[in-house]
TIMAR-679174 format. One record per residue (C-alpha): residue number from 1; residue in one letter; x, y, z. Coordinates in nm, 2 decimals, decimal comma. Example, Ala and Ser with C-alpha at 12.3 -4.5 7.8 and 13.67 -1.06 7.14 Angstrom:
BEGIN
+-----+------+--------+--------+--------+
!  nr ! rest !      u !      v !      w !
+-----+------+--------+--------+--------+
!   1 !    A !   1,23 !  -0,45 !   0,78 !
!   2 !    S !   1,37 !  -0,11 !   0,71 !
+-----+------+--------+--------+--------+
***
This chain:
BEGIN
+-----+------+--------+--------+--------+
!  nr ! rest !      u !      v !      w !
+-----+------+--------+--------+--------+
!   1 !    M !   2,08 !   8,97 !  -5,75 !
!   2 !    Q !   2,35 !   8,76 !  -5,53 !
!   3 !    T !   2,50 !   8,49 !  -5,73 !
!   4 !    E !   2,57 !   8,13 !  -5,55 !
!   5 !    S !   2,96 !   8,19 !  -5,56 !
!   6 !    A !   2,90 !   8,52 !  -5,41 !
!   7 !    R !   2,66 !   8,41 !  -5,14 !
!   8 !    P !   2,80 !   8,42 !  -4,79 !
!   9 !    H !   2,87 !   8,07 !  -4,65 !
!  10 !    H !   2,58 !   8,02 !  -4,43 !
!  11 !    R !   2,61 !   7,76 !  -4,13 !
!  12 !    S !   2,45 !   7,69 !  -3,80 !
!  13 !    S !   2,63 !   7,91 !  -3,55 !
!  14 !    F !   2,52 !   7,71 !  -3,29 !
!  15 !    P !   2,79 !   7,40 !  -3,30 !
!  16 !    S !   3,04 !   7,67 !  -3,44 !
!  17 !    L !   3,01 !   7,86 !  -3,13 !
!  18 !    W !   2,97 !   7,54 !  -2,93 !
!  19 !    R !   3,33 !   7,41 !  -3,09 !
!  20 !    G !   3,47 !   7,71 !  -2,99 !
!  21 !    V !   3,40 !   7,68 !  -2,63 !
!  22 !    V !   3,50 !   7,32 !  -2,63 !
!  23 !    F !   3,82 !   7,37 !  -2,83 !
!  24 !    T !   3,92 !   7,70 !  -2,60 !
!  25 !    F !   3,83 !   7,43 !  -2,33 !
!  26 !    Q !   4,03 !   7,16 !  -2,48 !
!  27 !    A !   4,32 !   7,41 !  -2,54 !
!  28 !    A !   4,37 !   7,48 !  -2,17 !
!  29 !    V !   4,30 !   7,13 !  -2,06 !
!  30 !    A !   4,54 !   6,98 !  -2,34 !
!  31 !    A !   4,83 !   7,28 !  -2,22 !
!  32 !    V !   4,74 !   7,22 !  -1,83 !
!  33 !    A !   4,80 !   6,86 !  -1,88 !
!  34 !    V !   5,10 !   6,90 !  -2,11 !
!  35 !    V !   5,28 !   7,06 !  -1,83 !
!  36 !    A !   5,14 !   6,81 !  -1,50 !
!  37 !    V !   5,21 !   6,47 !  -1,71 !
!  38 !    G !   5,52 !   6,60 !  -1,92 !
!  39 !    A !   5,68 !   6,79 !  -1,67 !
!  40 !    A !   5,66 !   6,52 !  -1,36 !
!  41 !    Q !   5,76 !   6,24 !  -1,63 !
!  42 !    A !   6,07 !   6,49 !  -1,71 !
!  43 !    Q !   6,16 !   6,54 !  -1,37 !
!  44 !    D !   6,18 !   6,19 !  -1,26 !
!  45 !    E !   6,43 !   6,08 !  -1,52 !
!  46 !    V !   6,63 !   6,39 !  -1,54 !
!  47 !    L !   6,72 !   6,30 !  -1,16 !
!  48 !    Q !   6,84 !   5,99 !  -1,29 !
!  49 !    Y !   7,05 !   6,15 !  -1,53 !
!  50 !    A !   7,14 !   6,47 !  -1,28 !
!  51 !    G !   7,47 !   6,50 !  -1,09 !
!  52 !    G !   7,72 !   6,63 !  -1,34 !
!  53 !    E !   8,00 !   6,89 !  -1,23 !
!  54 !    R !   7,82 !   7,22 !  -1,34 !
!  55 !    D !   8,14 !   7,46 !  -1,31 !
!  56 !    I !   8,25 !   7,43 !  -1,65 !
!  57 !    E !   8,27 !   7,66 !  -1,90 !
!  58 !    P !   7,98 !   7,71 !  -2,14 !
!  59 !    L !   7,97 !   7,61 !  -2,50 !
!  60 !    T !   8,01 !   7,85 !  -2,73 !
!  61 !    V !   7,74 !   7,75 !  -3,02 !
!  62 !    V !   7,63 !   7,98 !  -3,37 !
!  63 !    T !   7,27 !   7,89 !  -3,52 !
!  64 !    D !   7,12 !   7,92 !  -3,83 !
!  65 !    T !   6,80 !   8,03 !  -3,68 !
!  66 !    T !   6,59 !   8,14 !  -3,36 !
!  67 !    V !   6,45 !   7,76 !  -3,39 !
!  68 !    S !   6,74 !   7,56 !  -3,40 !
!  69 !    A !   6,89 !   7,83 !  -3,10 !
!  70 !    Q !   6,63 !   7,74 !  -2,89 !
!  71 !    L !   6,64 !   7,37 !  -2,94 !
!  72 !    V !   7,01 !   7,43 !  -2,81 !
!  73 !    R !   6,91 !   7,65 !  -2,53 !
!  74 !    D !   6,67 !   7,40 !  -2,43 !
!  75 !    L !   6,90 !   7,06 !  -2,40 !
!  76 !    G !   7,21 !   7,27 !  -2,31 !
!  77 !    E !   7,07 !   7,49 !  -2,10 !
!  78 !    K !   7,34 !   7,72 !  -1,87 !
!  79 !    F !   7,60 !   7,49 !  -2,04 !
!  80 !    V !   7,54 !   7,70 !  -2,39 !
!  81 !    K !   7,58 !   8,04 !  -2,48 !
!  82 !    V !   7,43 !   8,05 !  -2,83 !
!  83 !    E !   7,38 !   8,30 !  -3,13 !
!  84 !    S !   7,14 !   8,37 !  -3,39 !
!  85 !    V !   7,25 !   8,46 !  -3,69 !
!  86 !    A !   6,90 !   8,53 !  -3,86 !
!  87 !    E !   6,72 !   8,69 !  -3,60 !
!  88 !    A !   6,36 !   8,72 !  -3,51 !
!  89 !    G !   6,18 !   8,90 !  -3,80 !
!  90 !    Q !   6,43 !   8,77 !  -4,07 !
!  91 !    T !   6,31 !   8,56 !  -4,33 !
!  92 !    P !   6,62 !   8,24 !  -4,36 !
!  93 !    G !   6,64 !   8,25 !  -4,72 !
!  94 !    E !   6,72 !   8,65 !  -4,74 !
!  95 !    V !   6,98 !   8,69 !  -4,50 !
!  96 !    E !   7,33 !   8,75 !  -4,64 !
!  97 !    L !   7,64 !   8,66 !  -4,36 !
!  98 !    S !   7,85 !   8,96 !  -4,28 !
!  99 !    E !   8,20 !   8,92 !  -4,20 !
! 100 !    A !   8,09 !   8,92 !  -3,82 !
! 101 !    D !   7,90 !   8,64 !  -3,91 !
! 102 !    R !   8,15 !   8,39 !  -4,08 !
! 103 !    E !   8,38 !   8,51 !  -3,83 !
! 104 !    A !   8,15 !   8,40 !  -3,51 !
! 105 !    I !   8,08 !   8,02 !  -3,75 !
! 106 !    G !   8,45 !   7,97 !  -3,80 !
! 107 !    Q !   8,54 !   8,05 !  -3,42 !
! 108 !    A !   8,24 !   7,87 !  -3,20 !
! 109 !    D !   8,29 !   7,56 !  -3,03 !
! 110 !    L !   8,00 !   7,41 !  -3,19 !
! 111 !    V !   7,76 !   7,50 !  -3,53 !
! 112 !    V !   7,40 !   7,39 !  -3,53 !
! 113 !    Y !   7,16 !   7,45 !  -3,89 !
! 114 !    Q !   6,87 !   7,25 !  -4,02 !
! 115 !    G !   7,03 !   7,20 !  -4,35 !
! 116 !    L !   6,88 !   7,11 !  -4,64 !
! 117 !    G !   6,92 !   7,39 !  -4,85 !
! 118 !    L !   6,77 !   7,66 !  -4,59 !
! 119 !    M !   7,03 !   7,95 !  -4,58 !
! 120 !    P !   7,27 !   7,87 !  -4,84 !
! 121 !    G !   7,56 !   8,07 !  -4,71 !
! 122 !    F !   7,52 !   7,99 !  -4,34 !
! 123 !    I !   7,57 !   7,59 !  -4,50 !
! 124 !    A !   7,86 !   7,70 !  -4,73 !
! 125 !    A !   8,02 !   7,88 !  -4,39 !
! 126 !    A !   7,98 !   7,58 !  -4,15 !
! 127 !    E !   8,10 !   7,33 !  -4,40 !
! 128 !    K !   8,45 !   7,49 !  -4,38 !
! 129 !    R !   8,44 !   7,35 !  -4,04 !
! 130 !    D !   8,54 !   7,02 !  -3,93 !
! 131 !    A !   8,25 !   6,73 !  -3,89 !
! 132 !    K !   8,28 !   6,70 !  -3,52 !
! 133 !    D !   8,23 !   7,09 !  -3,50 !
! 134 !    R !   7,90 !   7,12 !  -3,65 !
! 135 !    V !   7,52 !   6,98 !  -3,64 !
! 136 !    V !   7,32 !   6,90 !  -3,93 !
! 137 !    L !   6,94 !   6,91 !  -3,78 !
! 138 !    T !   6,77 !   6,72 !  -4,05 !
! 139 !    E !   7,09 !   6,48 !  -4,07 !
! 140 !    R !   6,92 !   6,20 !  -3,86 !
! 141 !    V !   6,57 !   6,20 !  -4,03 !
! 142 !    P !   6,47 !   5,96 !  -4,24 !
! 143 !    E !   6,47 !   6,04 !  -4,61 !
! 144 !    F !   6,17 !   5,86 !  -4,65 !
! 145 !    R !   5,99 !   6,11 !  -4,45 !
! 146 !    L !   6,15 !   6,42 !  -4,64 !
! 147 !    I !   5,94 !   6,63 !  -4,85 !
! 148 !    E !   6,02 !   6,72 !  -5,20 !
! 149 !    D !   5,85 !   6,90 !  -5,52 !
! 150 !    A !   5,81 !   6,81 !  -5,86 !
! 151 !    E !   6,21 !   6,96 !  -5,92 !
! 152 !    G !   6,34 !   6,74 !  -5,67 !
! 153 !    T !   6,40 !   7,03 !  -5,39 !
! 154 !    V !   6,35 !   6,88 !  -5,05 !
! 155 !    N !   6,17 !   7,06 !  -4,81 !
! 156 !    P !   6,36 !   7,21 !  -4,51 !
! 157 !    Y !   6,12 !   7,29 !  -4,27 !
! 158 !    T !   6,08 !   6,94 !  -4,09 !
! 159 !    Y !   6,05 !   7,12 !  -3,73 !
! 160 !    L !   5,69 !   7,17 !  -3,82 !
! 161 !    S !   5,67 !   6,83 !  -3,76 !
! 162 !    P !   5,65 !   6,72 !  -3,35 !
! 163 !    S !   5,83 !   6,40 !  -3,46 !
! 164 !    L !   6,04 !   6,47 !  -3,70 !
! 165 !    R !   6,20 !   6,73 !  -3,45 !
! 166 !    Q !   6,24 !   6,48 !  -3,21 !
! 167 !    F !   6,52 !   6,31 !  -3,46 !
! 168 !    S !   6,69 !   6,67 !  -3,42 !
! 169 !    V !   6,70 !   6,65 !  -3,05 !
! 170 !    D !   6,85 !   6,29 !  -3,04 !
! 171 !    H !   7,10 !   6,40 !  -3,29 !
! 172 !    L !   7,17 !   6,72 !  -3,15 !
! 173 !    T !   7,20 !   6,55 !  -2,80 !
! 174 !    T !   7,45 !   6,30 !  -2,87 !
! 175 !    R !   7,68 !   6,60 !  -3,01 !
! 176 !    L !   7,60 !   6,83 !  -2,71 !
! 177 !    K !   7,70 !   6,49 !  -2,44 !
! 178 !    K !   8,02 !   6,47 !  -2,68 !
! 179 !    K !   8,09 !   6,88 !  -2,65 !
! 180 !    L !   8,00 !   6,88 !  -2,24 !
! 181 !    E !   8,10 !   6,55 !  -2,11 !
! 182 !    P !   8,11 !   6,67 !  -1,71 !
! 183 !    V !   7,73 !   6,76 !  -1,75 !
! 184 !    A !   7,62 !   6,49 !  -2,01 !
! 185 !    G !   7,34 !   6,33 !  -1,81 !
! 186 !    E !   7,14 !   6,70 !  -1,74 !
! 187 !    I !   7,22 !   6,71 !  -2,10 !
! 188 !    E !   7,03 !   6,36 !  -2,14 !
! 189 !    G !   6,77 !   6,42 !  -1,88 !
! 190 !    N !   6,72 !   6,74 !  -2,13 !
! 191 !    R !   6,64 !   6,56 !  -2,43 !
! 192 !    L !   6,36 !   6,32 !  -2,22 !
! 193 !    R !   6,22 !   6,65 !  -2,12 !
! 194 !    V !   6,21 !   6,80 !  -2,49 !
! 195 !    N !   6,08 !   6,48 !  -2,67 !
! 196 !    I !   5,81 !   6,40 !  -2,37 !
! 197 !    E !   5,70 !   6,76 !  -2,46 !
! 198 !    L !   5,69 !   6,69 !  -2,78 !
! 199 !    Q !   5,54 !   6,39 !  -2,74 !
! 200 !    S !   5,21 !   6,57 !  -2,57 !
! 201 !    L !   5,21 !   6,82 !  -2,81 !
! 202 !    D !   5,15 !   6,59 !  -3,13 !
! 203 !    R !   4,90 !   6,41 !  -2,94 !
! 204 !    E !   4,74 !   6,80 !  -2,80 !
! 205 !    T !   4,71 !   6,89 !  -3,15 !
! 206 !    D !   4,57 !   6,58 !  -3,29 !
! 207 !    G !   4,28 !   6,61 !  -2,98 !
! 208 !    L !   4,21 !   6,98 !  -3,10 !
! 209 !    L !   4,21 !   6,88 !  -3,47 !
! 210 !    E !   3,95 !   6,61 !  -3,42 !
! 211 !    D !   3,64 !   6,91 !  -3,46 !
! 212 !    V !   3,78 !   6,99 !  -3,80 !
! 213 !    P !   3,64 !   6,68 !  -4,05 !
! 214 !    R !   4,00 !   6,52 !  -4,26 !
! 215 !    S !   3,77 !   6,65 !  -4,58 !
! 216 !    E !   3,76 !   7,01 !  -4,43 !
! 217 !    R !   4,17 !   7,04 !  -4,35 !
! 218 !    L !   4,26 !   7,24 !  -4,61 !
! 219 !    L !   4,58 !   7,50 !  -4,57 !
! 220 !    V !   4,55 !   7,76 !  -4,88 !
! 221 !    T !   4,85 !   7,95 !  -4,90 !
! 222 !    D !   5,12 !   8,07 !  -5,14 !
! 223 !    N !   5,43 !   7,91 !  -5,00 !
! 224 !    R !   5,49 !   7,51 !  -4,92 !
! 225 !    V !   5,68 !   7,59 !  -4,53 !
! 226 !    F !   5,34 !   7,39 !  -4,38 !
! 227 !    A !   5,41 !   7,10 !  -4,58 !
! 228 !    Y !   5,54 !   6,88 !  -4,27 !
! 229 !    F !   5,22 !   6,98 !  -4,09 !
! 230 !    A !   4,98 !   6,96 !  -4,35 !
! 231 !    K !   5,14 !   6,58 !  -4,39 !
! 232 !    D !   5,10 !   6,46 !  -4,02 !
! 233 !    Y !   4,73 !   6,65 !  -3,95 !
! 234 !    H !   4,59 !   6,51 !  -4,26 !
! 235 !    F !   4,55 !   6,85 !  -4,45 !
! 236 !    Q !   4,59 !   6,97 !  -4,78 !
! 237 !    L !   4,77 !   7,25 !  -4,81 !
! 238 !    L !   4,75 !   7,37 !  -5,16 !
! 239 !    D !   5,02 !   7,70 !  -5,28 !
! 240 !    V !   4,86 !   7,91 !  -5,51 !
! 241 !    T !   5,17 !   8,04 !  -5,64 !
! 242 !    R !   5,12 !   7,70 !  -5,87 !
! 243 !    E !   4,91 !   7,67 !  -6,14 !
! 244 !    A !   4,76 !   7,31 !  -6,07 !
! 245 !    D !   4,71 !   7,41 !  -5,73 !
! 246 !    G !   4,56 !   7,79 !  -5,73 !
! 247 !    K !   4,24 !   7,62 !  -5,97 !
! 248 !    K !   4,16 !   7,32 !  -5,74 !
! 249 !    A !   4,23 !   7,59 !  -5,43 !
! 250 !    I !   3,94 !   7,72 !  -5,61 !
! 251 !    E !   3,75 !   7,42 !  -5,64 !
! 252 !    Q !   3,80 !   7,32 !  -5,29 !
! 253 !    I !   3,72 !   7,59 !  -5,15 !
! 254 !    N !   3,36 !   7,58 !  -5,29 !
! 255 !    R !   3,31 !   7,24 !  -5,24 !
! 256 !    N !   3,40 !   7,27 !  -4,85 !
! 257 !    E !   3,23 !   7,64 !  -4,82 !
! 258 !    T !   3,66 !   7,74 !  -4,67 !
! 259 !    P !   3,60 !   8,05 !  -4,51 !
! 260 !    T !   4,02 !   8,13 !  -4,47 !
! 261 !    V !   4,34 !   8,11 !  -4,65 !
! 262 !    F !   4,62 !   8,13 !  -4,48 !
! 263 !    P !   4,94 !   8,37 !  -4,54 !
! 264 !    V !   5,31 !   8,28 !  -4,35 !
! 265 !    A !   5,46 !   8,56 !  -4,21 !
! 266 !    G !   5,82 !   8,63 !  -4,41 !
! 267 !    I !   5,77 !   8,46 !  -4,74 !
! 268 !    G !   5,53 !   8,47 !  -5,04 !
! 269 !    G !   5,55 !   8,79 !  -5,12 !
! 270 !    G !   5,20 !   8,93 !  -5,13 !
! 271 !    A !   5,13 !   8,67 !  -5,35 !
! 272 !    L !   4,81 !   8,51 !  -5,13 !
! 273 !    E !   4,66 !   8,83 !  -5,09 !
! 274 !    D !   4,67 !   8,90 !  -5,48 !
! 275 !    W !   4,51 !   8,61 !  -5,56 !
! 276 !    L !   4,26 !   8,66 !  -5,29 !
! 277 !    E !   4,21 !   8,99 !  -5,47 !
! 278 !    A !   4,18 !   8,88 !  -5,79 !
! 279 !    H !   3,95 !   8,56 !  -5,75 !
! 280 !    R !   3,75 !   8,70 !  -5,43 !
! 281 !    G !   3,35 !   8,77 !  -5,55 !
! 282 !    K !   3,41 !   8,59 !  -5,85 !
! 283 !    D !   3,57 !   8,27 !  -5,83 !
! 284 !    V !   3,60 !   8,21 !  -5,44 !
! 285 !    P !   3,30 !   8,36 !  -5,22 !
! 286 !    E !   3,32 !   8,74 !  -5,15 !
! 287 !    S !   3,31 !   8,64 !  -4,74 !
! 288 !    I !   3,62 !   8,42 !  -4,81 !
! 289 !    G !   3,88 !   8,62 !  -4,56 !
! 290 !    L !   4,24 !   8,58 !  -4,49 !
! 291 !    S !   4,41 !   8,48 !  -4,15 !
! 292 !    K !   4,68 !   8,67 !  -3,92 !
! 293 !    A !   5,01 !   8,54 !  -4,04 !
! 294 !    L !   5,12 !   8,22 !  -3,94 !
! 295 !    D !   5,44 !   8,20 !  -3,80 !
! 296 !    A !   5,72 !   7,94 !  -3,86 !
! 297 !    L !   6,07 !   8,10 !  -3,99 !
! 298 !    W !   6,19 !   8,27 !  -3,69 !
! 299 !    L !   6,04 !   8,26 !  -3,30 !
! 300 !    G !   5,89 !   8,55 !  -3,13 !
! 301 !    E !   6,04 !   8,78 !  -2,85 !
! 302 !    P !   6,06 !   8,59 !  -2,56 !
! 303 !    N !   5,83 !   8,73 !  -2,37 !
! 304 !    L !   5,58 !   8,65 !  -2,57 !
! 305 !    P !   5,41 !   8,30 !  -2,58 !
! 306 !    T !   5,56 !   8,31 !  -2,97 !
! 307 !    G !   5,90 !   8,34 !  -2,81 !
! 308 !    T !   5,88 !   7,95 !  -2,77 !
! 309 !    Y !   5,85 !   7,68 !  -3,08 !
! 310 !    L !   5,59 !   7,52 !  -2,80 !
! 311 !    G !   5,41 !   7,87 !  -2,79 !
! 312 !    Q !   5,46 !   7,93 !  -3,15 !
! 313 !    F !   5,31 !   7,59 !  -3,26 !
! 314 !    R !   4,99 !   7,61 !  -3,05 !
! 315 !    E !   4,96 !   7,92 !  -3,18 !
! 316 !    N !   4,98 !   7,83 !  -3,51 !
! 317 !    V !   4,71 !   7,55 !  -3,42 !
! 318 !    S !   4,47 !   7,80 !  -3,28 !
! 319 !    T !   4,52 !   8,05 !  -3,60 !
! 320 !    I !   4,43 !   7,73 !  -3,86 !
! 321 !    L !   4,15 !   7,59 !  -3,63 !
! 322 !    L !   4,01 !   7,90 !  -3,60 !
! 323 !    G !   4,04 !   8,04 !  -3,94 !
! 324 !    L !   3,85 !   7,68 !  -4,06 !
! 325 !    K !   3,58 !   7,67 !  -3,79 !
! 326 !    P !   3,54 !   8,09 !  -3,71 !
! 327 !    L !   3,31 !   8,15 !  -3,39 !
! 328 !    P !   2,99 !   8,34 !  -3,48 !
! 329 !    A !   2,95 !   8,70 !  -3,51 !
! 330 !    A !   2,81 !   8,91 !  -3,19 !
! 331 !    G !   2,43 !   8,87 !  -3,21 !
! 332 !    Q !   2,43 !   8,55 !  -3,49 !
! 333 !    E !   2,36 !   8,32 !  -3,26 !
! 334 !    S !   2,07 !   8,42 !  -3,07 !
! 335 !    T !   1,92 !   8,52 !  -3,42 !
! 336 !    E !   1,97 !   8,19 !  -3,60 !
! 337 !    R !   1,85 !   8,00 !  -3,29 !
! 338 !    L !   1,49 !   8,22 !  -3,29 !
! 339 !    E !   1,51 !   8,11 !  -3,65 !
+-----+------+--------+--------+--------+
***
């Protein structure tokens, strides 16, 4: 006899399928709208700032992560030559600087990094440079919008909030314009374009998440990387490595019939999988699933959608949506409609 807690979640799959169709359609429309509207607005505004001399020596920039590196490229384009110390697939907090890394940081025209304790070794090396030769991307993020844990440690992953990333865009633009004065107009135009894209991404995400009631917006994971994302889009984020969060996760999963929990690539050490194995079929339903890993610590290969900040962000949103509102299994739709 199957107990109530072990019984697979049962929901009408017709609304779920419809939501899946609507979600796919919305995502396609939103993506086109971002490109069409954002690009059109940005192009008009970029033209106002164009006209700088183009034949200049590229600025050598060293960054901490691939996420920071892409922002530099988005703003500086061909006027920058960027190298990231932490490569794709490397967890920033686990990277140990080599002598070559320290030398590159010491000789770069500009050093750009996230700050807030992300990659302490990189920060220590960067702080040996003059203030005019380094940029802390989180320096202009309002303090009241930073998230601290119970021990007072500030969460460094502000870039998972498109609205907070705009503070980094503006700050980096100011510094790049000083370093690349002949093309300052073009860099300013790029700032406008990037911020329009971020604003469009924010609105797009809000629209897509309308299908998930706020009471059901639950991210059960084994870390706090997505804390800023959760705050912006009204999710409850529970880190099962914390005892109180683990107990609350069991309660919320059963109350909301949450179908999926979410690991993050490169962090957690399998703690979420261990937690799920320990509680599945006992404290939480046997049917609860483990989503594919969310990506946040590095960007994917350049030829993949996750190779850009916008592409990776959208991929994460899609993974979360399909995890919380999964499509019905093949044949399930027709069976339930007959019933």
